[in-house]
N, C-alpha and C positions, 0 to 999 in steps of 0.2 A: 752447292748443292748441285751433285750432275743432274740434270734434264730426267735422264730415267729413273734415279734416285725419286723425285719430286713425281712425277708422275704416279710411279707404283705407292707410295704413301697416299696420294687419292684414292687411289685402287682400291687398299689396303683397309684403309678409312671408310669407305663406300660400302663395301661388300662385308665387313664387319657389323654393319649396321644394318644391312640387307639380310645376313646369315640368322641374326637375331630376329627379325621381322619376320622373314616367308618361314622359318621354322618354329615358332613359339605364339606369335600373333592370334593365328587360329585357338589357339590352347587359351590367350588370355579372352577373346571374345567369348569363349563358352565357359570360361569360371564366371563370367559375369551372366550367365545364364540364357545367351544368344541362340536360336535353335541354328538349324543348318541354313536353312535359307537366306537367314538374317546375316550370319557370318561369311557366304560364299558372295552376298550382294556387298558386306562392307570391303571384302577383301578384292572385290571385283571395281573397286572407285578407283584406287591406283591406275587401275589397267583402262576403264576409260578414261582419264587423265590422259594418257598417255597418245589416245588416238586423236587428238587435235592441240593438247599443249605442246611436244614436241617438235611440230609444223612450223610453229609460231615461234617457238625461241632459234630455231635451225634459221628460219626468214631473217629474223632480228638479227642473230649472229654473224651471216654472212655480208648482210647489209651493213651491218656497222664495223664487220671486220676489213672491209673495202676501204674504209678513212682510218679504225683505232684498229693496233695490233693485239692490243689487251683484251678485245670485246669480247670474245671467247672466254675469256679466264673472268671477267666483269658477269658473265651470268652465272658461272660457276658458283660465285659466291654470293650474290644474290638465289643460287636453289638452294644451297647450304644455310643460308637464313631461314628461308622459308621453311623448310625439313625441321629446323629445329625448335621454331615457334609454332608450329601447329603441332608436332608429337607434344610439346607444354601442353598446347591445349588441350590435350585428351585427359591430361590428369586430373581424375576424380570422376568422369565422364562414365557414364553407364547406358545413355540412351542409345537404342539403337540408329537409328536417324541422324543423333548429333556426329557419334562416332564417325558413320558412315559418309556425312556432308563434311567434317572435318578432314578426311582420309582425303576427300576428293577433291577441295581446298588447297592443301600443301601439296598434292600432288600435280596440282595445274599448277602449282608455280615452281615443281622444283623438277617435275620432268624432262625437263629437256639435258637435265645435268649428264645423263647413259648416253648418249650421241654426242654431245660434246665432246667429253674426254677420248672418245672413241675418235674424235674429227681431228684434238691438237695432237692425242698418241701419233696417230698415222702419221700426220704432216711434220711430225716431229722425227719419224723415223726415215724422214723423205724416199719414201717405196719400198725401206728394207722391213718385208714383209715378217718375216721370218723372226726378228727380233721382237713382235708385237707378245709372242707368246713368254720370253720368260720375265716381261714388265706386268701382263696383264696377272699372271700367277700369283702376284703378291695378292691382289682382289682376292684369291681363291684361299689363300693364307688367312687373308682377313677373316672372311667366311670360318672357316676352319675351326680358328680360336675362339671365335665367336658366340659359336654352335656349343662346341664345347663346355666354355666357361660359362655360358647361358644355362647349358641343360643341367649345369652339375650344380649352381646357384638355387636354381628353381626346384630341385629335386628335395632341398632343405627350407624353403621359403617359399612362402605363395606365391601361387604365376601373377597376381595383382603388381609384384614387383618389378613384372618386366619392363613397365614404363617408364619409371626413370633411367633403367639402364636404355632403355635406346633414344629417352632425351640425351643421356651421357655420350652414346653414340653419334647424334647427331651432330653435337658439338664438337667432335672429335672431326668429322667432314668438313666443318668452318674453318679448322684451323688448317688443313689439310687443301682445302681450295685455295689458300694464300697462297699456296706455296707452286702452286702448278700454273708453268712458265707461260709466256704468251707466244699464240700462233705466228707462224713465219708466213709471208705473202703468197699469195697462187704466182704460178710461174705463170709467165708470160702468155706461152703456147695456147693457155687452157680462160685467159682473161675473156676473153667473148662466147662460153659455152653459157648456153642456154639451159634453164632446167627443164622445160616441156621437152623440148630438144634428146636429152637424156632418157625421158619417160615414156618415149615413142620408137624406142629401138628394140629389136625382137629379144625375147624373151625376158627384159626388163620384167614384167606383167604377172610373169609367170614363175620367180625369180618370188618377188613379195609374196603372192598368193601361195607360193609355199612356205616359207617364212611364217606367215600367217598359222598357216597349218600347223606349225612344229610346238609353237607355242600353244595353239588350242588343245594340241595333244598331251602336254603337261598341265590341263587344267586341275584335273582331280587330283593330280602330283601336288601342286603348290596350294590346296585348299585344304585338303583332306590325308593328306599320307600321315603330318603326325599323329591326328585323330584315328587313322585307320590302326596304323602300327598299337595308340595304345589301348584299343578297343580288343588289339589281341595280347595284350598283356604285358605289351614291352615297357620299361620305364622311362623315366624321362632322359635318364644319363644314358642308355642305351637307342632313344631316337635319335639323340643328338651325334653318339656316336654312327650311325647309320646314316644321319644326313655327310657326316664328315668323310665315312667312305664313298661317296659320289664325288664330295671336292677335292678329295686326296687322288681319284682318278684321274679328275679333273686338271688336277698342277700336273700331275705325269704326263699329260697330255700337252699340256702348256710346254713342258719342255722339250718334248719332239716334235715341238711343232715347226723346225724350222725345217730341221730332217722330212718332213710328211710333206710341207710344202714343195720342196724339192723337190718329192716321187711324184706327187699326187695331184690332180688338178682338183680345183675347189669345187668342182662339180662329184666328184668322182669320193670326195670326203661328205659334201650335202647328201650321196645319196647312201651314203655307209652310217650318217647319221640317222636318218630318216630308219632307216634298217634294224638300228640298233633299239630306238623308240618304240616298234611296232612289238619288238621281244620281251621288251624289257615294264610297260604297260599291262602285257597280260600276264607276265611274271609277279607281278606287284599285286595284281587282282586276283589271282586266284591261288596264290603261293603264301601268303603273309603269314601262313603259321609255321614255316620252315625258315630258319635264320637264313641257313645257306641260299636260299631262293633271293630273300628280301639281300643278302651280298652281292650277290652275281647280279641281281636285278641294278642295285646301287652302280658297281663299277662299270656297268653301260652308259654310266653319267658323263665319264670321258669323251662320248662322243653325241649324245642326243644332246649335252650343252655344249663342253668342251670343242668339239670339233665342228657339232653348228655353229655357234657365234664365232670363231674364228674367222672360220671360212666365209659366212654370212658378210661379217664386218669387212674382209679385205675384198670381198667381191662389191659391196658397196662403193670402198675407196676407191678398187678400179673401174667402176659405172659411173663414178660421179666424183672427176678430180675439180681441182680450184676452186672457183667462185661457188660452184653449187654444191662443195664438199659436208657440210653442215648440212644442207637441206636433203642431202641423201641418206645421212643417217641418221637425222631426223625422222626422216616417210620410213625406214626402215622400223625405228623403232615404235612410229606412233601404229604402222602395220600389224608387225611380227609383235612386238609385247605391248601392244594397246589393243586393237582391236582381236587380234589373239587371245591375248590375254586373258579378256574381260568375255570373250568366247566363251574358253576352255573353264572359266570361272562359273560363268553364270549356267553352260550347261552340267557341269559338275553338281553343282547345285542343284538342276534338276533332276540328275539322272541317281545323283547318292540316293534320294530320299524314293524315287519310283522304281527303278531299278537295283539297287543295293551295289557294294562298294566294288564287286568282281565287274559285274557289268559296265559302272561307271567308267572303271582303267579300262576297260574294253573298248569303250568308245574313244579313249584316247588314242588306240592302236588303230582305229579308222582315221584321225587325223591326220595322224602320220602315215597310212597306206595313201592318202590323199595327195599329200604335199610328196610321197616319194614320184609319183606318178607325172605331178608335175614340172617335178626339177629333169626325168627321164625324157618329156615328150617337150620341153622348150628351154632348159636353162643351157645354157653353155659359158662355161666360166673357169 
């Protein structure tokens, strides 16, 4: 099987699971009787794990990778095993504290997967960053198919049936992880590069700060978007379809990524993504009653995730080459999706109850504004 196909298979399986989890797990928790604060706390556990776990797994992968070509792929297999065991352990569990702790434990063991697959992919591409999009889009396809299929299933079945589905999808990740290729060795000119040396370079701290802000901006959307739509009268099938609109837009962007990277700098793509985020969350917060407004806001996902994520992981690959590559992607995951995700989720839990849905989404727009300011001030990639 070609390397690109094996990488695409992993992205497909990984994001098929993510689609079902992100879209419907909050509804599952609500069906168990958990309140808004308990839901936000439980959903924040994977983000909390991403604060420290990716850095550990990235360090281990770089250290072992200097001696063993299969080190990163072995960590991916372990991550998939942990995810499968963790979701299986949630079957029949309804206590909020137990759910949160289980999510934390499985996330600590599996949080290294996302940055490692990015590192493996960019290494396999050998600098041809434009080819990332056609591989990564299979993750988006997996996300879409999962969201649509699970949404249709849940319209006719109890929300409790979501958990066995998540267990099955985790098993799919384990199978796909066994296909991931070995990582090629680092090039000789980067052999003596030090991680701290890269961190001290101008603009690196601002880049990570901006990335943190972008994920924090999505906090209310990730935790309460499905609930926001359900409260406005949308069916579960329609909720799944609206999530799908965003991912379809993301796929189009991934297909056009080679042309975008040839025409625009990574900095320009980052600034565009933050601008779209400011507009998007205001539109969702205040315009949820209008299907046209929600659809338009979801189309902006092409930039608020697709362009942002592509430009960011490409920037990390450029800033952290060779022997520090896994640690660079891990630090990005820790700060962006870990600290940023947990911050956004916890702020969402507070603002949703104290300020209401519209202003809670408005806080997300403020995070995006701060991120844009950091990019404009210091980031040059």
